Structures are given as structure tokens and as C-alpha cells.
Gaussian input, Z-matrix of N, CA and C with variables (Angstrom, degrees):
# hf/3-21g

backbone

0 1
 N
 C     1     B1
 C     2     B2     1     A1
 N     3     B3     2     A2     1     D1
 C     4     B4     3     A3     2     D2
 C     5     B5     4     A4     3     D3
 N     6     B6     5     A5     4     D4
 C     7     B7     6     A6     5     D5
 C     8     B8     7     A7     6     D6
 N     9     B9     8     A8     7     D7
 C    10    B10     9     A9     8     D8
 C    11    B11    10    A10     9     D9
 N    12    B12    11    A11    10    D10
 C    13    B13    12    A12    11    D11
 C    14    B14    13    A13    12    D12
 N    15    B15    14    A14    13    D13
 C    16    B16    15    A15    14    D14
 C    17    B17    16    A16    15    D15
 N    18    B18    17    A17    16    D16
 C    19    B19    18    A18    17    D17
 C    20    B20    19    A19    18    D18
 N    21    B21    20    A20    19    D19
 C    22    B22    21    A21    20    D20
 C    23    B23    22    A22    21    D21
 N    24    B24    23    A23    22    D22
 C    25    B25    24    A24    23    D23
 C    26    B26    25    A25    24    D24
 N    27    B27    26    A26    25    D25
 C    28    B28    27    A27    26    D26
 C    29    B29    28    A28    27    D27
 N    30    B30    29    A29    28    D28
 C    31    B31    30    A30    29    D29
 C    32    B32    31    A31    30    D30
 N    33    B33    32    A32    31    D31
 C    34    B34    33    A33    32    D32
 C    35    B35    34    A34    33    D33
 N    36    B36    35    A35    34    D34
 C    37    B37    36    A36    35    D35
 C    38    B38    37    A37    36    D36
 N    39    B39    38    A38    37    D37
 C    40    B40    39    A39    38    D38
 C    41    B41    40    A40    39    D39
 N    42    B42    41    A41    40    D40
 C    43    B43    42    A42    41    D41
 C    44    B44    43    A43    42    D42
 N    45    B45    44    A44    43    D43
 C    46    B46    45    A45    44    D44
 C    47    B47    46    A46    45    D45
 N    48    B48    47    A47    46    D46
 C    49    B49    48    A48    47    D47
 C    50    B50    49    A49    48    D48
 N    51    B51    50    A50    49    D49
 C    52    B52    51    A51    50    D50
 C    53    B53    52    A52    51    D51
 N    54    B54    53    A53    52    D52
 C    55    B55    54    A54    53    D53
 C    56    B56    55    A55    54    D54
 N    57    B57    56    A56    55    D55
 C    58    B58    57    A57    56    D56
 C    59    B59    58    A58    57    D57
 N    60    B60    59    A59    58    D58
 C    61    B61    60    A60    59    D59
 C    62    B62    61    A61    60    D60
 N    63    B63    62    A62    61    D61
 C    64    B64    63    A63    62    D62
 C    65    B65    64    A64    63    D63
 N    66    B66    65    A65    64    D64
 C    67    B67    66    A66    65    D65
 C    68    B68    67    A67    66    D66
 N    69    B69    68    A68    67    D67
 C    70    B70    69    A69    68    D68
 C    71    B71    70    A70    69    D69
 N    72    B72    71    A71    70    D70
 C    73    B73    72    A72    71    D71
 C    74    B74    73    A73    72    D72
 N    75    B75    74    A74    73    D73
 C    76    B76    75    A75    74    D74
 C    77    B77    76    A76    75    D75
 N    78    B78    77    A77    76    D76
 C    79    B79    78    A78    77    D77
 C    80    B80    79    A79    78    D78
 N    81    B81    80    A80    79    D79
 C    82    B82    81    A81    80    D80
 C    83    B83    82    A82    81    D81
 N    84    B84    83    A83    82    D82
 C    85    B85    84    A84    83    D83
 C    86    B86    85    A85    84    D84
 N    87    B87    86    A86    85    D85
 C    88    B88    87    A87    86    D86
 C    89    B89    88    A88    87    D87
 N    90    B90    89    A89    88    D88
 C    91    B91    90    A90    89    D89
 C    92    B92    91    A91    90    D90
 N    93    B93    92    A92    91    D91
 C    94    B94    93    A93    92    D92
 C    95    B95    94    A94    93    D93
 N    96    B96    95    A95    94    D94
 C    97    B97    96    A96    95    D95
 C    98    B98    97    A97    96    D96
 N    99    B99    98    A98    97    D97
 C   100   B100    99    A99    98    D98
 C   101   B101   100   A100    99    D99
 N   102   B102   101   A101   100   D100
 C   103   B103   102   A102   101   D101
 C   104   B104   103   A103   102   D102
 N   105   B105   104   A104   103   D103
 C   106   B106   105   A105   104   D104
 C   107   B107   106   A106   105   D105
 N   108   B108   107   A107   106   D106
 C   109   B109   108   A108   107   D107
 C   110   B110   109   A109   108   D108
 N   111   B111   110   A110   109   D109
 C   112   B112   111   A111   110   D110
 C   113   B113   112   A112   111   D111
 N   114   B114   113   A113   112   D112
 C   115   B115   114   A114   113   D113
 C   116   B116   115   A115   114   D114
 N   117   B117   116   A116   115   D115
 C   118   B118   117   A117   116   D116
 C   119   B119   118   A118   117   D117
 N   120   B120   119   A119   118   D118
 C   121   B121   120   A120   119   D119
 C   122   B122   121   A121   120   D120
 N   123   B123   122   A122   121   D121
 C   124   B124   123   A123   122   D122
 C   125   B125   124   A124   123   D123
 N   126   B126   125   A125   124   D124
 C   127   B127   126   A126   125   D125
 C   128   B128   127   A127   126   D126
 N   129   B129   128   A128   127   D127
 C   130   B130   129   A129   128   D128
 C   131   B131   130   A130   129   D129
 N   132   B132   131   A131   130   D130
 C   133   B133   132   A132   131   D131
 C   134   B134   133   A133   132   D132
 N   135   B135   134   A134   133   D133
 C   136   B136   135   A135   134   D134
 C   137   B137   136   A136   135   D135
 N   138   B138   137   A137   136   D136
 C   139   B139   138   A138   137   D137
 C   140   B140   139   A139   138   D138
 N   141   B141   140   A140   139   D139
 C   142   B142   141   A141   140   D140
 C   143   B143   142   A142   141   D141
 N   144   B144   143   A143   142   D142
 C   145   B145   144   A144   143   D143
 C   146   B146   145   A145   144   D144
 N   147   B147   146   A146   145   D145
 C   148   B148   147   A147   146   D146
 C   149   B149   148   A148   147   D147

   B1=1.4538
   B2=1.5271
   B3=1.3070
   B4=1.4570
   B5=1.5265
   B6=1.3204
   B7=1.4579
   B8=1.5302
   B9=1.3281
   B10=1.4603
   B11=1.5202
   B12=1.3103
   B13=1.4687
   B14=1.5176
   B15=1.3286
   B16=1.4582
   B17=1.5258
   B18=1.3161
   B19=1.4565
   B20=1.5275
   B21=1.3072
   B22=1.4626
   B23=1.5244
   B24=1.3376
   B25=1.4697
   B26=1.5318
   B27=1.3322
   B28=1.4583
   B29=1.5232
   B30=1.3114
   B31=1.4622
   B32=1.5261
   B33=1.3281
   B34=1.4603
   B35=1.5218
   B36=1.3218
   B37=1.4709
   B38=1.5259
   B39=1.3244
   B40=1.4583
   B41=1.5273
   B42=1.3123
   B43=1.4619
   B44=1.5146
   B45=1.3204
   B46=1.4655
   B47=1.5213
   B48=1.3374
   B49=1.4733
   B50=1.5235
   B51=1.3192
   B52=1.4626
   B53=1.5146
   B54=1.3229
   B55=1.4662
   B56=1.5213
   B57=1.3171
   B58=1.4657
   B59=1.5221
   B60=1.3303
   B61=1.4643
   B62=1.5228
   B63=1.3212
   B64=1.4620
   B65=1.5294
   B66=1.3308
   B67=1.4615
   B68=1.5252
   B69=1.3276
   B70=1.4588
   B71=1.5330
   B72=1.3373
   B73=1.4592
   B74=1.5289
   B75=1.3222
   B76=1.4635
   B77=1.5162
   B78=1.3310
   B79=1.4664
   B80=1.5207
   B81=1.3269
   B82=1.4628
   B83=1.5279
   B84=1.3260
   B85=1.4604
   B86=1.5113
   B87=1.3065
   B88=1.4580
   B89=1.5228
   B90=1.3014
   B91=1.4595
   B92=1.5214
   B93=1.3130
   B94=1.4541
   B95=1.5296
   B96=1.3354
   B97=1.4559
   B98=1.5199
   B99=1.3217
   B100=1.4542
   B101=1.5221
   B102=1.3216
   B103=1.4581
   B104=1.5237
   B105=1.2906
   B106=1.4635
   B107=1.5102
   B108=1.3062
   B109=1.4635
   B110=1.5248
   B111=1.3091
   B112=1.4603
   B113=1.5325
   B114=1.3191
   B115=1.4591
   B116=1.5176
   B117=1.3117
   B118=1.4568
   B119=1.5236
   B120=1.3095
   B121=1.4639
   B122=1.5190
   B123=1.3073
   B124=1.4601
   B125=1.5219
   B126=1.3334
   B127=1.4534
   B128=1.5214
   B129=1.3213
   B130=1.4571
   B131=1.5067
   B132=1.3266
   B133=1.4491
   B134=1.5093
   B135=1.3192
   B136=1.4608
   B137=1.5181
   B138=1.3129
   B139=1.4638
   B140=1.5146
   B141=1.3265
   B142=1.4594
   B143=1.5250
   B144=1.3213
   B145=1.4583
   B146=1.5202
   B147=1.3140
   B148=1.4638
   B149=1.4966
   A1=112.21
   A2=117.02
   A3=119.19
   A4=112.14
   A5=116.72
   A6=119.29
   A7=111.93
   A8=116.62
   A9=120.27
   A10=111.58
   A11=117.33
   A12=120.67
   A13=110.13
   A14=117.16
   A15=121.20
   A16=112.39
   A17=116.99
   A18=120.39
   A19=113.25
   A20=118.86
   A21=120.83
   A22=111.24
   A23=120.36
   A24=118.41
   A25=112.60
   A26=116.76
   A27=119.63
   A28=110.67
   A29=118.62
   A30=121.12
   A31=111.06
   A32=117.56
   A33=119.65
   A34=111.48
   A35=116.76
   A36=120.55
   A37=110.18
   A38=117.73
   A39=120.44
   A40=111.76
   A41=117.67
   A42=120.71
   A43=112.37
   A44=116.52
   A45=120.58
   A46=110.62
   A47=117.02
   A48=120.27
   A49=110.53
   A50=117.73
   A51=121.13
   A52=112.28
   A53=116.51
   A54=120.41
   A55=110.60
   A56=116.78
   A57=120.63
   A58=112.18
   A59=116.62
   A60=119.87
   A61=111.68
   A62=116.92
   A63=119.99
   A64=110.93
   A65=117.21
   A66=119.81
   A67=111.12
   A68=117.31
   A69=120.82
   A70=110.21
   A71=117.02
   A72=119.63
   A73=111.36
   A74=117.59
   A75=119.76
   A76=111.09
   A77=116.69
   A78=120.51
   A79=112.04
   A80=117.60
   A81=121.44
   A82=111.87
   A83=117.89
   A84=121.39
   A85=113.92
   A86=118.79
   A87=121.28
   A88=112.53
   A89=118.61
   A90=122.23
   A91=112.28
   A92=118.46
   A93=121.12
   A94=112.94
   A95=117.05
   A96=120.84
   A97=109.50
   A98=116.87
   A99=120.36
   A100=112.70
   A101=117.95
   A102=120.97
   A103=112.29
   A104=117.87
   A105=120.51
   A106=113.44
   A107=118.22
   A108=120.71
   A109=110.88
   A110=117.38
   A111=120.34
   A112=111.03
   A113=117.55
   A114=120.69
   A115=111.86
   A116=117.81
   A117=121.97
   A118=111.40
   A119=117.22
   A120=119.59
   A121=111.43
   A122=117.38
   A123=120.24
   A124=112.52
   A125=118.46
   A126=121.06
   A127=114.12
   A128=119.26
   A129=119.85
   A130=109.58
   A131=115.27
   A132=119.23
   A133=109.39
   A134=115.27
   A135=119.78
   A136=109.74
   A137=115.44
   A138=120.72
   A139=107.69
   A140=117.52
   A141=118.73
   A142=110.90
   A143=115.80
   A144=120.73
   A145=108.47
   A146=117.02
   A147=119.75
   A148=111.43
   D1=-22.90
   D2=-179.72
   D3=-69.81
   D4=-19.91
   D5=179.47
   D6=-66.06
   D7=-28.92
   D8=-179.61
   D9=-63.36
   D10=-26.92
   D11=178.99
   D12=-62.85
   D13=-30.79
   D14=179.87
   D15=-96.24
   D16=-35.80
   D17=-172.78
   D18=-75.93
   D19=-37.17
   D20=-178.80
   D21=-65.89
   D22=-49.83
   D23=177.13
   D24=-64.41
   D25=-35.83
   D26=178.46
   D27=-63.49
   D28=-43.32
   D29=179.50
   D30=-67.22
   D31=-36.71
   D32=176.89
   D33=-65.46
   D34=-42.19
   D35=179.05
   D36=-64.26
   D37=-44.99
   D38=178.87
   D39=-63.95
   D40=-37.54
   D41=176.59
   D42=-65.12
   D43=-41.77
   D44=178.93
   D45=-66.78
   D46=-40.31
   D47=177.10
   D48=-63.46
   D49=-43.74
   D50=178.27
   D51=-62.77
   D52=-42.05
   D53=177.33
   D54=-64.53
   D55=-41.03
   D56=178.21
   D57=-62.38
   D58=-42.29
   D59=178.16
   D60=-66.82
   D61=-37.50
   D62=177.34
   D63=-65.02
   D64=-44.07
   D65=179.17
   D66=-66.20
   D67=-36.38
   D68=176.61
   D69=-62.50
   D70=-42.76
   D71=-179.80
   D72=-66.91
   D73=-32.48
   D74=175.35
   D75=-64.60
   D76=-45.41
   D77=-179.73
   D78=-68.69
   D79=-28.07
   D80=-179.35
   D81=-79.79
   D82=-6.32
   D83=176.11
   D84=83.53
   D85=25.72
   D86=-178.89
   D87=-69.93
   D88=-21.00
   D89=-175.88
   D90=-111.88
   D91=21.04
   D92=-176.04
   D93=-74.58
   D94=-43.03
   D95=-174.21
   D96=-123.94
   D97=80.14
   D98=-176.34
   D99=-76.15
   D100=-31.41
   D101=-177.65
   D102=-90.54
   D103=-14.40
   D104=-175.81
   D105=-62.06
   D106=-46.29
   D107=-178.32
   D108=-67.65
   D109=-35.68
   D110=-179.96
   D111=-68.04
   D112=-35.45
   D113=179.94
   D114=-86.33
   D115=-28.47
   D116=-176.93
   D117=-62.45
   D118=-36.34
   D119=-179.08
   D120=-68.64
   D121=-24.78
   D122=179.98
   D123=-80.10
   D124=-28.01
   D125=-171.21
   D126=-109.90
   D127=-6.31
   D128=177.65
   D129=-72.46
   D130=142.31
   D131=177.59
   D132=-79.26
   D133=143.11
   D134=178.46
   D135=-72.22
   D136=138.10
   D137=176.31
   D138=-94.83
   D139=138.86
   D140=-179.33
   D141=-66.20
   D142=140.50
   D143=179.42
   D144=-83.40
   D145=102.82
   D146=179.01
   D147=-136.30

């Protein structure tokens, strides 16, 4: 039972850090163009290998 004294605050801190990183990525625009990269590979012209 003594492990809960360490594990509960640790899990809360890790959850808050994860939520903070997710919110930061939202504000940074990481999820703005989800389909662009998937379609871009289909329509880009190949560059000659030289």
C-alpha cells in the first residue's frame, strides 16, 4: 500500500505533462492538415535521380 504514495502523484504528473504537450501541439498547428501529407505523396512529381 505504500507504493500508492508514490504512484498516484507520479501518474497525475505524467498525465498533466501529456495533456500539456497535447495542448501545445494543438496550438502549434500540428493537426491542421491531416490529409495533405497523404495526398501530397500521390501528386508530387518525381525528381530525376542525378
